C-alpha positions as CSV (number, residue, x, y, z in Angstrom):
1,M,-20.3,-37.2,-56.0
2,K,-22.9,-35.8,-53.6
3,K,-20.5,-33.2,-52.1
4,V,-19.2,-32.7,-55.3
5,I,-22.5,-31.3,-56.4
6,S,-23.3,-29.4,-53.3
7,L,-19.5,-27.7,-54.0
8,I,-20.3,-26.3,-56.8
9,V,-23.8,-25.3,-55.9
10,L,-22.0,-23.4,-53.2
11,L,-19.9,-21.4,-55.3
12,V,-22.9,-20.7,-57.9
13,L,-24.9,-19.4,-55.0
14,V,-22.0,-17.4,-53.2
15,G,-18.5,-18.4,-54.5
16,L,-18.8,-17.2,-57.8
17,V,-18.8,-13.3,-56.6
18,A,-15.3,-12.5,-57.0
19,C,-14.3,-14.5,-53.9
20,E,-17.4,-13.0,-51.4
21,P,-17.2,-14.5,-48.6
22,L,-19.4,-17.2,-46.9
23,Q,-21.5,-15.0,-44.4
24,S,-24.8,-16.3,-44.8
25,P,-24.3,-18.7,-41.6
26,V,-27.3,-22.1,-41.5
27,E,-30.1,-21.2,-40.1
28,T,-30.9,-21.8,-36.3
29,A,-26.9,-23.9,-35.9
30,P,-25.6,-23.4,-32.7
31,E,-22.8,-21.6,-32.2
32,V,-19.8,-23.0,-31.1
33,E,-18.1,-20.9,-27.8
34,A,-14.5,-19.4,-28.6
35,G,-12.5,-18.2,-25.5
36,P,-11.8,-15.0,-24.1
37,V,-9.9,-12.2,-25.0
38,Y,-6.4,-13.2,-23.3
39,V,-4.4,-10.1,-21.5
40,P,-1.5,-10.3,-20.2
41,D,-1.5,-10.0,-16.1
42,D,-0.2,-6.7,-16.0
43,Q,-2.5,-5.5,-18.5
44,S,0.1,-3.6,-20.6
45,V,1.7,-4.6,-24.1
46,T,4.7,-3.4,-25.0
47,P,5.4,-2.3,-28.7
48,G,8.2,-4.7,-30.2
49,G,9.7,-7.4,-28.6
50,V,12.7,-10.1,-29.0
51,V,12.7,-13.2,-30.7
52,D,16.1,-15.2,-31.0
53,G,18.4,-12.4,-29.5
54,K,16.6,-10.2,-32.2
55,A,14.5,-7.0,-31.9
56,L,11.2,-7.0,-33.7
57,T,9.8,-4.4,-35.3
58,P,6.6,-3.7,-34.5
59,V,3.5,-5.0,-37.3
60,T,0.7,-3.2,-37.6
61,I,-2.6,-4.4,-38.4
62,D,-3.9,-1.5,-40.6
63,Y,-7.1,-2.8,-43.3
64,A,-7.8,-6.1,-41.5
65,K,-10.6,-5.8,-39.0
66,N,-11.2,-9.2,-37.7
67,F,-7.9,-10.1,-36.1
68,T,-5.0,-7.7,-33.5
69,L,-1.0,-8.9,-33.7
70,Q,0.3,-7.3,-30.4
71,Y,3.8,-8.1,-28.9
72,K,4.8,-8.7,-24.9
73,D,7.9,-9.4,-23.4
74,G,9.4,-11.7,-26.6
75,Y,5.9,-13.6,-27.3
76,K,3.1,-12.2,-29.7
77,I,-0.9,-11.8,-28.8
78,L,-2.5,-12.8,-31.9
79,T,-6.6,-12.1,-31.6
80,V,-8.8,-13.4,-34.6
81,T,-11.9,-10.9,-33.0
82,Q,-14.3,-12.4,-35.2
83,P,-13.9,-16.0,-36.1
84,W,-16.9,-16.4,-38.2
85,V,-20.5,-14.2,-38.3
86,G,-22.0,-13.6,-34.7
87,A,-19.5,-14.6,-33.1
88,S,-19.6,-13.3,-29.3
89,Q,-16.6,-14.3,-28.6
90,A,-12.8,-14.2,-29.6
91,F,-10.4,-16.7,-30.1
92,T,-6.6,-15.7,-28.9
93,Y,-2.8,-17.6,-29.4
94,I,-0.3,-16.7,-27.7
95,L,3.2,-17.3,-29.9
96,V,6.1,-17.7,-27.6
97,P,9.9,-18.0,-30.0
98,E,11.6,-21.2,-28.6
99,G,14.0,-20.1,-25.5
100,V,11.2,-17.9,-24.3
101,A,9.5,-18.9,-21.2
102,E,5.6,-19.1,-22.0
103,P,3.2,-16.5,-19.8
104,A,2.2,-17.7,-16.3
105,N,-1.5,-17.7,-16.9
106,P,-2.6,-17.7,-20.5
107,G,-5.8,-18.5,-19.5
108,S,-7.8,-19.7,-22.1
109,A,-5.5,-19.1,-24.7
110,M,-3.5,-21.7,-27.0
111,V,0.2,-21.3,-26.6
112,I,1.5,-22.1,-29.7
113,H,5.7,-22.4,-30.0
114,T,7.0,-20.5,-33.3
115,P,8.1,-20.9,-35.4
116,I,6.5,-24.0,-36.1
117,Q,7.9,-26.8,-38.3
118,S,4.5,-28.4,-39.7
119,L,1.4,-27.1,-40.4
120,V,-2.2,-28.6,-42.1
121,T,-4.3,-26.2,-44.2
122,L,-8.3,-26.2,-44.4
123,S,-8.3,-24.0,-47.3
124,T,-6.5,-22.9,-50.6
125,T,-6.2,-19.6,-49.4
126,Y,-3.3,-20.0,-47.3
127,F,-0.8,-21.4,-50.0
128,A,0.0,-17.9,-51.5
129,F,0.8,-16.5,-48.4
130,L,3.2,-19.2,-47.7
131,E,4.6,-19.3,-50.9
132,N,5.2,-15.4,-50.2
133,I,7.5,-16.3,-47.1
134,G,9.4,-19.3,-48.5
135,K,7.0,-21.6,-46.5
136,L,4.9,-23.3,-48.5
137,D,7.0,-26.8,-47.9
138,T,5.8,-26.6,-44.6
139,V,2.7,-27.7,-45.6
140,Q,2.2,-31.4,-44.5
141,A,-1.5,-32.1,-45.6
142,V,-4.7,-30.5,-47.0
143,D,-8.3,-31.1,-46.4
144,D,-9.1,-32.3,-50.2
145,A,-6.9,-31.1,-53.0
146,T,-9.5,-31.9,-56.2
147,Y,-9.6,-27.9,-56.9
148,T,-6.5,-26.9,-56.2
149,Y,-4.4,-24.9,-58.4
150,N,-1.2,-24.6,-56.9
151,K,1.4,-26.6,-59.0
152,T,4.1,-27.5,-55.4
153,I,0.8,-28.8,-53.6
154,T,-0.6,-31.2,-56.7
155,E,2.3,-32.7,-57.2
156,G,3.4,-32.8,-53.7
157,V,0.0,-34.8,-53.3
158,K,0.9,-37.1,-56.3
159,A,4.2,-37.9,-55.2
160,G,2.7,-38.3,-51.2
161,R,4.9,-35.6,-49.4
162,V,1.2,-34.2,-49.3
163,K,-1.2,-36.0,-47.2
164,V,-4.8,-35.7,-47.9
165,I,-7.3,-36.0,-44.8
166,G,-10.6,-35.5,-46.0
167,G,-13.0,-33.2,-44.8
168,G,-13.1,-31.4,-48.4
169,S,-15.4,-31.5,-51.2
170,S,-15.2,-35.1,-52.3
171,L,-14.2,-36.5,-49.6
172,G,-15.1,-38.1,-46.1
173,P,-14.4,-37.0,-42.8
174,I,-11.0,-36.0,-41.7
175,D,-9.3,-38.7,-40.7
176,L,-7.7,-38.2,-37.1
177,E,-6.0,-41.2,-36.9
178,A,-4.1,-39.9,-39.6
179,L,-3.0,-36.3,-38.4
180,V,-2.2,-38.2,-35.3
181,D,0.6,-40.0,-36.6
182,M,1.6,-36.8,-38.5
183,S,1.3,-34.8,-35.4
184,P,1.7,-31.1,-36.9
185,D,2.4,-28.1,-35.2
186,V,-0.6,-26.1,-36.4
187,I,-4.0,-26.9,-38.2
188,M,-5.4,-23.5,-39.5
189,T,-9.1,-23.5,-41.3
190,S,-12.3,-21.4,-40.9
191,A,-15.1,-21.6,-39.6
192,S,-19.0,-21.0,-39.7
193,G,-20.4,-21.7,-36.1
194,S,-22.2,-24.5,-37.2
195,V,-21.2,-27.7,-35.2
196,D,-22.6,-29.6,-38.3
197,Y,-20.3,-28.2,-41.0
198,D,-17.4,-26.7,-38.8
199,A,-13.8,-29.3,-38.1
200,H,-12.6,-27.3,-35.7
201,P,-14.6,-28.7,-32.7
202,K,-13.5,-32.1,-33.0
203,L,-9.8,-31.3,-33.7
204,L,-9.6,-29.1,-30.4
205,E,-11.3,-31.9,-28.6
206,A,-8.2,-34.5,-30.3
207,G,-6.0,-32.0,-28.6
208,F,-4.5,-30.5,-31.9
209,H,-3.0,-26.6,-32.3
210,V,-6.1,-25.4,-34.4
211,V,-6.0,-22.3,-35.5
212,I,-9.0,-20.4,-36.7
213,N,-9.0,-18.0,-40.3
214,A,-11.3,-15.7,-40.4
215,D,-9.9,-13.8,-43.9
216,Y,-12.8,-14.5,-45.8
217,L,-15.0,-12.2,-43.5
218,E,-12.7,-8.9,-44.3
219,N,-14.9,-7.2,-47.2
220,S,-11.9,-5.1,-48.1
221,P,-9.4,-6.6,-51.1
222,L,-6.2,-5.1,-49.1
223,G,-8.0,-6.6,-45.1
224,R,-8.2,-9.7,-46.7
225,A,-4.7,-9.6,-48.3
226,E,-2.9,-8.6,-44.7
227,W,-4.3,-12.0,-43.6
228,G,-0.7,-12.6,-44.8
229,K,1.1,-10.8,-41.5
230,F,-1.6,-13.3,-39.6
231,I,-0.2,-16.3,-41.0
232,A,3.4,-15.5,-41.3
233,A,3.6,-14.7,-37.4
234,F,3.2,-18.6,-36.9
235,Y,6.5,-18.6,-38.9
236,N,8.0,-15.4,-37.2
237,E,7.9,-13.8,-40.7
238,E,5.6,-11.6,-40.2
239,E,8.6,-8.6,-40.8
240,R,8.7,-10.1,-44.1
241,A,5.3,-10.5,-44.7
242,A,4.4,-6.9,-43.9
243,E,7.1,-5.3,-46.2
244,Q,5.2,-7.4,-49.3
245,F,1.8,-6.4,-48.1
246,S,3.5,-2.9,-48.0
247,E,3.6,-3.1,-51.5
248,V,1.1,-4.1,-52.4
249,V,-1.1,-1.9,-51.0
250,A,1.4,0.7,-52.8
251,R,0.4,-0.8,-56.1
252,Y,-3.1,-1.1,-55.0
253,N,-3.6,2.4,-54.1
254,A,-1.3,3.7,-57.4
255,L,-4.0,1.9,-59.8
256,K,-7.0,3.5,-57.6
257,E,-5.8,6.9,-58.2
258,L,-5.4,5.6,-62.1
259,A,-8.9,4.3,-62.6
260,A,-10.7,7.6,-60.1
261,A,-8.7,10.0,-62.9
262,A,-10.6,8.1,-65.9
263,A,-12.8,9.8,-67.9
264,T,-15.5,8.0,-67.4
265,K,-17.0,5.3,-65.8
266,P,-19.0,2.2,-67.1
267,T,-21.3,-0.1,-65.8
268,V,-21.1,-3.6,-64.6
269,F,-22.8,-6.3,-63.1
270,V,-21.8,-9.2,-61.9
271,N,-22.5,-13.3,-61.7
272,T,-25.1,-15.2,-63.3
273,D,-28.5,-16.7,-62.7
274,Y,-29.4,-20.0,-60.6
275,Q,-32.3,-21.5,-60.4
276,G,-34.6,-18.5,-61.4
277,T,-32.1,-16.4,-58.5
278,W,-29.6,-14.4,-59.0
279,Y,-27.4,-13.8,-56.4
280,V,-26.1,-9.7,-56.0
281,P,-23.1,-8.8,-53.9
282,G,-24.2,-5.7,-51.8
283,N,-22.3,-2.4,-52.0
284,E,-20.4,-2.8,-48.9
285,S,-18.6,-6.1,-50.3
286,Y,-15.3,-7.1,-51.5
287,V,-16.7,-7.5,-55.1
288,A,-17.9,-3.8,-55.0
289,E,-15.2,-2.2,-53.3
290,L,-12.9,-4.0,-56.2
291,L,-15.5,-2.0,-58.7
292,R,-15.1,0.9,-57.1
293,D,-11.6,1.0,-56.5
294,S,-11.6,0.4,-60.8
295,G,-12.9,2.9,-62.1
296,A,-16.3,1.3,-62.6
297,N,-20.2,2.1,-61.6
298,Y,-22.0,-1.0,-60.2
299,L,-25.1,-1.0,-60.6
300,F,-26.8,-2.4,-57.5
301,T,-24.8,-0.4,-55.2
302,D,-28.5,0.2,-53.6
303,L,-27.8,-3.1,-51.9
304,P,-26.7,-2.2,-48.4
305,S,-25.3,-5.4,-47.0
306,A,-21.7,-7.3,-47.6
307,N,-23.8,-10.2,-48.2
308,A,-25.0,-11.5,-51.4
309,A,-28.8,-10.5,-52.0
310,P,-30.9,-13.0,-54.3
311,L,-32.5,-11.0,-56.7
312,A,-35.3,-12.4,-59.5
313,F,-33.6,-12.8,-62.7
314,E,-36.3,-10.2,-64.3
315,E,-35.0,-7.7,-61.8
316,V,-31.5,-8.3,-62.9
317,Y,-32.2,-8.4,-66.2
318,D,-34.2,-4.9,-66.4
319,R,-31.4,-3.3,-64.9
320,A,-28.5,-4.8,-66.6
321,L,-29.5,-5.4,-69.5
322,N,-27.9,-2.2,-70.9
323,A,-24.6,-2.2,-68.8
324,D,-21.6,-2.0,-70.5
325,Y,-19.3,-5.2,-68.4
326,W,-20.5,-8.2,-67.0
327,L,-18.0,-10.2,-65.0
328,N,-17.7,-13.5,-62.9
329,V,-20.2,-15.7,-65.0
330,G,-18.7,-19.3,-63.1
331,F,-18.2,-22.1,-65.4
332,P,-18.6,-21.0,-69.0
333,A,-15.3,-20.8,-70.9
334,D,-17.4,-19.1,-73.8
335,L,-20.4,-17.4,-74.8
336,A,-21.5,-20.3,-76.4
337,G,-21.7,-21.8,-72.9
338,L,-23.0,-18.9,-71.6
339,V,-25.9,-19.1,-73.6
340,A,-26.4,-22.6,-73.1
341,M,-27.1,-21.5,-69.8
342,D,-30.2,-19.2,-70.7
343,E,-31.1,-18.1,-73.9
344,R,-32.0,-14.5,-72.7
345,Y,-28.2,-13.9,-72.0
346,A,-27.8,-13.1,-75.7
347,D,-30.4,-9.7,-75.0
348,F,-28.1,-8.1,-72.7
349,K,-25.4,-5.5,-74.1
350,A,-22.6,-6.4,-72.4
351,F,-22.7,-10.5,-74.3
352,Q,-23.4,-8.7,-77.8
353,A,-20.6,-5.9,-77.3
354,G,-17.7,-8.9,-76.3
355,G,-17.9,-6.8,-72.6
356,V,-18.4,-10.5,-70.5
357,F,-15.2,-11.4,-68.5
358,N,-14.1,-14.1,-66.2
359,F,-11.8,-14.9,-64.1
360,N,-10.4,-18.0,-65.3
361,A,-7.5,-17.5,-67.1
362,R,-5.6,-19.6,-64.5
363,V,-7.2,-22.6,-64.5
364,N,-5.4,-26.3,-63.9
365,G,-6.6,-29.4,-65.6
366,N,-8.4,-30.2,-62.3
367,G,-10.6,-27.1,-62.2
368,G,-8.4,-25.4,-59.8
369,V,-8.9,-21.5,-60.5
370,D,-6.3,-19.5,-59.0
371,Y,-8.1,-16.8,-59.0
372,Y,-9.3,-18.1,-55.7
373,E,-6.6,-19.0,-54.0
374,S,-3.6,-16.5,-55.6
375,G,-6.1,-13.5,-55.7
376,V,-6.8,-13.2,-52.1
377,A,-2.9,-12.4,-51.5
378,H,-2.6,-10.3,-55.0
379,P,-5.5,-7.8,-54.7
380,D,-3.4,-5.4,-57.1
381,L,-3.2,-7.9,-59.8
382,V,-7.2,-8.1,-59.7
383,L,-7.5,-4.8,-59.4
384,S,-4.9,-4.5,-62.5
385,D,-6.8,-6.9,-64.4
386,L,-10.6,-4.5,-63.6
387,V,-8.6,-1.5,-64.9
388,K,-7.7,-3.1,-68.0
389,I,-10.8,-4.1,-68.7
390,F,-12.7,-1.1,-67.9
391,H,-9.9,1.2,-69.2
392,P,-7.7,-0.4,-71.3
393,E,-6.5,3.3,-72.8
394,L,-4.6,3.6,-68.3
395,L,-2.5,0.4,-68.8
396,P,-1.6,-0.2,-72.9
397,D,1.0,-2.4,-71.8
398,Y,-0.4,-5.1,-69.6
399,T,-1.7,-8.2,-70.1
400,L,-4.9,-9.9,-68.5
401,Y,-3.5,-12.1,-65.4
402,Y,-6.9,-13.7,-63.8
403,Y,-9.4,-12.1,-66.3
404,K,-10.4,-12.9,-69.5
405,Q,-12.9,-12.4,-72.6
406,L,-15.4,-14.8,-73.3
407,N,-15.2,-14.9,-77.3
């Protein structure tokens, strides 16, 4: 129960900024060293490659800042350049298709044969990307399904097809014996750089192929969505993922252009107070970019960081009292629940005028919120919601997908 409460507190502090990345490292936490970037012996990287006798079309990485994908004589070099905040080294994975010889001197890079057939995931944000390329059925196990929304995964857990191996919000340490028995091709997880919180050091020590996914560090919605190519590369499906991503980019940019032409830019603020502190995302954050792209006037553009800044209730109250809209209020499902948290919330103009919206339109009985899962892969849908909220006249026939108005 204590771990469940801890998760809820963590969501209040940093998670309820609309998928705001958890960028505040634990104080004085020792950094886990990663291996150096792998470069082929001849220092050259070909623009394409061959897999199963078929020439590969080069897949470029255009928005994501924290990983690179290169092709070299039939295999791929996938590098996570920033595995966590403050990391001094990168993680490199050499993806070698079946029948292709491994590089002679991989150095500290991890060699993984593709396409992988089984995957253990320690984050729910990977599910939508796997679903997009038809590989969700390769998930063997998850850390914890307590707050999972994806129906395929939750039903798989109930039926025993998908195992729960611990390490999540309400469970104990990861069950290494269970992992040894299932012998997954890859375990995918995120990392913070703290030996007290990260799972990957022990998993690597046990001999597993552990892949660090740093999608949460991307501040751009499209950059975060481009990590679908990262996941797809392990299945040799990155071309398919790239085609899907290009469609997301086209829709996103069309919506952004539409919103930019709106006659007005309503004012907006986000989140709620927690024990006297209101955590507000900075102007370089994922949330702030979404708000800008949706044609809104975010009231805290003077906060320069991508992190959530801890402000006093009174500071937010003074600045946002007359704001047009209030988003991402967390757990309350209606205005009564919101004002029950703090009676001063009723003072806000957005509260009084029906301008409070939350991303809880898609929530299952276990409390799983789809916005946290598939919203990462579908920023075009998130942006559609925001444009509809701020400029309903621009999308008259659109129905909110992730968001709903609190009544």
